[in-house]
N, C-alpha and C positions, 0 to 999 in steps of 0.2 A: 319565461325567466325560474318560475318556480321548479319546472323540473332542469334547468340548470345547476339551482341550488342542491335540491335533493340526491343528483348522481353522484358528489362524492359522497354524500353521508350514507348515501347507498352502497358503495363500496366500502366503506368503512365497517358497516354493519354486516356486510359479508364477509371481510377479512377476518373480524371476531367471530364469527360463526364457524367458520371454517376452523378456525383454532381449537375451540374448545370441543369440536367435535373431532379434532385430531386426539385430541387426551384421553379421548373415552375408546379409540379404536384400540386395537390389542398390538404391542409393540414388542416382538420378542428379542431379547439379547442370548448372548450365551451365558451362561454361570461362569462362574470364577472358577470353577473347578477344570469344566471343560474347554476353557479359552488358554492359549497356549501364551507363553512369556511375550508380554507387548514389545513387539519389535522397535516401533519408533520412540521408545526409553531407552532401548542400545545403546551402547556408544557402539564406533565403527570397530573394534577391534572385539567385543562381545558379537556382533552381527558375524563376523569372520569367523570365530569360534564357534558360533551355533552352527554354520554354514558347513566347518570342517566336521562336526561332530555327526553330520548326517552324510558322509563322506561317499558311502555306497549305499545305494538304493535298487535293487532287483524288481524291472518291470515284470509286465504279463508275460513276456515273450522272453525274459530269461536275461537280457542285458542289462548290466551293471551299469549303471549312472553315475558319473564321478562328480564331487561337489563343484569342481570349477563351473559346471553347468551352472547352477545356481548363481554362482557367484557374478556371472559374466552375465546371467538374466536383470539380475539386481543392480548390475551397472550400466547394462543398457536402458534400464526404466528410469535410472537415476539422469544418466546423459537427454535422454528424450525430454524429459520432465524441464531440463533446466532449457534445452532450445526453446519450449514453449514461453519458459521465464524469458528469456530473452529477447523472444517476440514482442513479449510487452514494451518493449524499447519503442514499437514502430506503433503502437495504441496510444503511450504517452506520446508520443512525437503528434500525430495525428490531432488528440483533444487537445494538446496545447495550441496547436498550429489553428486550431478550428476556432475555440473560445479564444484568441488573441486578433487582433485587427492584421490586415494583411501586408503593410508593410515592417512586420516584424517576424514574416514565418521563414525566412532563412535562419535568423538568429536564433528560432525557438528549434529550427533541425539542427545545427551548428551544438548547441547545449546539449541537447540528447544524443547526438555525435560523441560527442567529446566525455560526457561523466560518464558514458559507459567506456571506452578506449581509457583515460583515465582509472576510472574505477579500477579496471581490470588488472592493469600493472601495479598501480598501489598496492590493492589488495593480495595481490601475488608476493608484491616484495615485502609488506609488512602489517600488513593488516590482518592475514588470513594467521598468522603469528601469536597478535597481538590477542586475536580472537580465541585459539584454539590451542595455542601453545601450554605448555606445562605452565599451572598457573603460580603467580604470585600471591598468594594470601588471597586468593578468589576474586582479585581484581584486577589482572591482565596476564595475558601469555606471556614467555620469556623463550620459546623456540619457536623452530617450523617458521621462520623469515625463509625468502627467497624459497619456497615452500617444494620441495624436490618428492615425488611420490615413488620412483625409480620404476619397478615395475607392477606393483601394486595398481592395477588398474581402478578400481573399486575405489580408492584413496583421489587420484587425479578425478573420478567421476564425483567426488565428495567437492573438491577444490570447484570447479567449475558450477557447480550446482551452488555453492557458496557465493563464489563471486557476483553470479546473476542477479542473488537477493542481493549483495551488497551495492550493484548499479541503481539498483529499484530505490533504496534508499535515498540516494543520492538524486537520481532524475526529481523525486518529491520535489524536491527545493525549490528548484530552476522555475515549475509553474506559478507559485505563490512569488517569484520575485519577475516575473516577465514582464516585459516592455519597456524596462528603464535602469537595468542594471548592466556595469561595461562587463564586456565579455572578458577581459582578461582579470577582472576581478571574479568572474565566474569560476574560473579555470582555479585560483588560487584556494578559491573555499570548497571546491568539488576533492581534493588534494583532502584538504584537512579532514572533511566530513567521512572519505572514505578511507582514512588511516587513521584517525583518532574515535572521530563521535562515534560512528556506528559498531568498528569491530568493538572497542572496549566496552560498549553495554552487551554488546553481542555474547560477549567473553562469560557476563556476569551470568546470562541466561543459558547458554548455550554450548560452554565452553566445555562441558563433558561428554558433549559427541564426540570429540576427540579425546587429546593428549590434556584438557585444563580442566577447571573445575571450578564454576562461578558462585560468590556469596548467595545470589537470588534463586540460583538454582537449587542451592543447598538448602534454602526455605522450604522449597518445594512450591516455586512459583513453577506455571505450567502457561506456555505460550507455544502452541504446537509450530505453527509455520510464519509467525511473526506479525501480528497486531500489532502490538507494542516493540518488539525487538527490531524491525522495519519499519511499519508504518508511522507509528507513532512518534520513533525516532526523528523520522523525517521530518512529518507535522512538524512538530516543534522548534526545530531547526529552523522551519519555513517562517514559522510565526516569527520567531526573532527577525530573519531576513526581513520580513516585511514590515516591523515595524522599525527596525534603524535605516531600512531604505525609503519608507514616505509612499505615498500615494502618489498613482499616477496623476498626471497634470488635466484637470478637467473632471477628476474623478466626485470630487467633494468640493460643495460652494457653502460655507456653512454647515447649516445643520440639514444641506439639502442632497441627497445622494443621487449622483447622474450616471446611469447607465452607460458602459462603453462594450456596446454589443460586439461578441465575435463575428469574424467573416465568413462562416462556414459552416454551418449548424451539420451538413451530411457527413461533413469529413469529420468534424468530434463524434458525431456517432458511431460511423466506422471505427475510430478510436476505441469507445467505448465496447464493442461485439470484441475488437480484436483483446483487450484487456480483460475481458471475459474470459474467454476463449485461454488464452494464457495462463489465468487463474487456475485451470485445471492441470496445468503443471506444478504451479506455484503451490495449491495445497496438498493435493494427494502426490506428488512428488515427494514431499517431506516426511512420507513412508522408505524411502530408499530402498523400498523392496516391493516384489510382484509376491513371492508366497509370503507369507505370515505379516504380508504389510494390509491394512485395512483400505486403501487407496479408493475402492470402488465408492465404499460408504462414503469418503469423505466427499467424494466426487458429486454426491446427492443432495450432502449438506451445505458443500458450497453453493451448488447453482440453486437449490429452494432458499437462499438466504439472499442470494441477488437477485431472485426475483420478487422476494417479498420487499426488499427495499426498493426496487425500482414503485413496485405498486401504494409502496407506503407514502412514496417522496412525491407520485403524483396526486394521491388523495390530499396530502395535507396543505400542498400549493395550490390545487386547485378550491381549496377552501379555502385559503388566505388572501390570493391573487386572483378568483375568479374565473382561472382559466386553469385546463392541464399544460403545464409548460412542460417542454421536452428536455430543455436542460436540466431542471428537478428532477425529472424520472431518471434520464438517464446518469445524473449524480447519485441518485438514490441507490441505482444496480450496484453503483462503486461504492458508495457506504457500508452496504451491504454486505458483497465482498469481504472489505476492510473489515466489517467486524467478527464473520464466522470465522476470519482465518487464523483467532487463537486456539478456540476451542471445535474448530471442524472434526475434530476425531475423537470428541468425547461427549458434546452436544447432541442429545438425540433430535431428530428430523422437525418435530412438532416443534421443540424449540430454537431449530437453526430457523426458521420460518421466524418465528417471535423476532430473536434476535435480530434479523435482515429487517423485519417491519419496524422496528424500534429504529434501528441504524437510519433507514429513510425517511424518516420525521424527523429523527434530531438534526439529519445533514442542512436539512432545509432550516431549522431556528438559527443552527449555528450560524450559519453562511450570512443569512440576516443579522446576528448579532455582531458578528465582525464587520459588517458593513457598516453598523449603527456608530460603532464606535470607530471607526475610520481608519480599519487596518485593512488595505487595499491588496486584496489576494482573486488574481486575477482567473484563477481556475480550480479556486474552492480547494487545495491542497491540506489548508489547516484543520477544515473543519471535516474532511473525509476521510484525512489520514490519521490527522493528529486526533480529534474528538474520538472519530467511529471506531478507531483503532484501540481507544483508551476503553471504550464501550463493550467493545467487542473483549478487552481482556478482563473487562468486571466481568463480563456475563459466564464466565468459567464458573465464577463462584456464585451467581444464579442459578444457572441451568444444567450445570456439568454430570453426567450421570454418575454416582454414589458420592463425589463432592461437593455439589451444588445444593443453594440454600433450599430450592426447591423441590430438592431429589432428596433429601433426607439428610445432606451434607452437613446441617448447620452455618457457623459462620467463620468457622477457621478458615477454610478457602479463601473466601472472598475478603477476607483481609488480608491475606497472602499476595492476590491477585493486586489491590490497593497498595499495597506496599511498591508493586512491583511499578503499577501506572505511574505512582509518584514518583519514584527513583527516578524512571525514564524522562520526565517533564523535568525534574532539578538539573539533570546531567546535561540533557539536549537543550533545551532551554539557554540557561544559564552559560553553556562554554559556547553555543553558538552566537548568543548575542555578543558574548566578548570576542568572537571572532570576527563578528560584522562590522561591529563599532570601531574595531583595530583596523579592519581594511580600510573602514571611510574615512578615518583623519590620517592613513595612510597615503595608500594608491589610489582611495578615492571608490566608491562604491556604486554609484551611481553618476548616468549620462548625461551631458547637461541640456540645460530645457530645450534648445534649439536642436539636441540632436533626437531628443524622447520625441518632437514635434514632428521631424522628417522623418523618422525610423530608423530602428537600428540596421535592415538589413541594408541600407544604403551608408550610413556611416559607419557603421563596425566593419561590415562585409565588402561594402562596393558593390552591391549586386541586389535586385529586387528577386523575388519568389516567382511574381509574375508581371505582364507589360506593364508597363509605368503608367500609360492611361488606367488600366484594370485598379490600379493601385488608390490612384489619385482619386478615380471612380468611386469606390470603396469608400474612401475618407471623407470625401464631399457627402456620399450618402447617409454615412454614418454620422453625420453631425460634424464635419470639418475635422482637422487631423486631431482636434481634443476630444475626438468624441463624446462629444453630448450632446447625443441624441435626445430627443424624447421618450422616455424609458416607456414598453408597452405595461401592461397593469401587473403582469408574471415577471418581469425582472428589471420593476422599481427598485428591488432591494439589492440582488447580486445576479447580474444576467448569465454568469458563467460558469462552469464546471469542473468537478474531478479535480484531485492534486496527484496532477501528473509532475 
């Protein structure tokens, strides 16, 4: 027993030693005089102007190269990155299916299919213009609706890249509201999130990437790939939805927290690895460039943070629950990915490891906290995306090169980051709370008790994902259709994972 108790403490000590050793290792950065203008901070028009200014380059063989080659290369990279982010939908679907019950698997698949399909159309029709159109007082865009880039291939690439980001924000909400939400109501709030909630906040932070300009952007708020713009916005909307919707039947009995196990942990784990892969499009792809972009460095910080997050969550859950629970470790990897997304371009690798490690610890405490106040989040969306997205955004103000508090930057950037985090919470949570309450008192947000017990696959879609005997067998083994199985030590607080 002593050996088992010492094991997680040994991991803690090892992680701390490795981190401090990394601080003493020489890290070389190009000086400001040597570094080219930061490509990631340029608008699309500035990028195109830069490419055109280097229109002719003579190679060793005397062949003159045209700037179109550079434009097309960057267009290709941006599209490939968008395709990786699209593949994250498969990861979200697998994670949500695995960590919910077998009787709701078809419902999960339909929601992930529809939030991308609806999100693609609504973002092209309205959302893109609100987010990137000519800005009205830094609040929202007023042009570029029904977006048409004509023969500008790079702008088409920009559209598809931003579309998959929008879909990611929308799918976060479905996980927190899984297993008891009306499918028709889900379709309504998906439109609202992809047309209003996500695009308008996005315009505050990223409008200058195209034709707009946002008030947070003007204050110097930094969020490179969307810890707050994408993940926290989705996470805070998920929190509002879970509160209005209420917990699943059988989840809580007085002060007792009753575990409702997912039906397929290997499927959920596969989903996490797919998401990890997709994040190499999410973060490095946000450079939208090969030449002049720092996508290789960003890939490293992204990976390091994810690995540290998995380690941190495993250690803290091992200490708290006496066993290294795989759901928390998987959860920690995703927490690390979400956290580093904001500062993946400007946080040194050693601090990226620390950012991910702390995110892994934070997500465990956050899951336990929300469960104790009876906010039922079957897949941990609020903790992974909302809480760890906020932490990662604040981490820029602490760890980023030049502007971070621990890198000689003072507190100015930290205050700016906190302003953006607060604005995101107030905007997304308040607006979503009003939306979900309105749906609840009009068309209804939640299925009936009988439908929830029977399962949404049969009652909402008329089909099972698996043979009925298997579904019924899993439900019985899991403690009846109420899911009131005796929880293990590691899952007594929150048995599930991720924030899909």
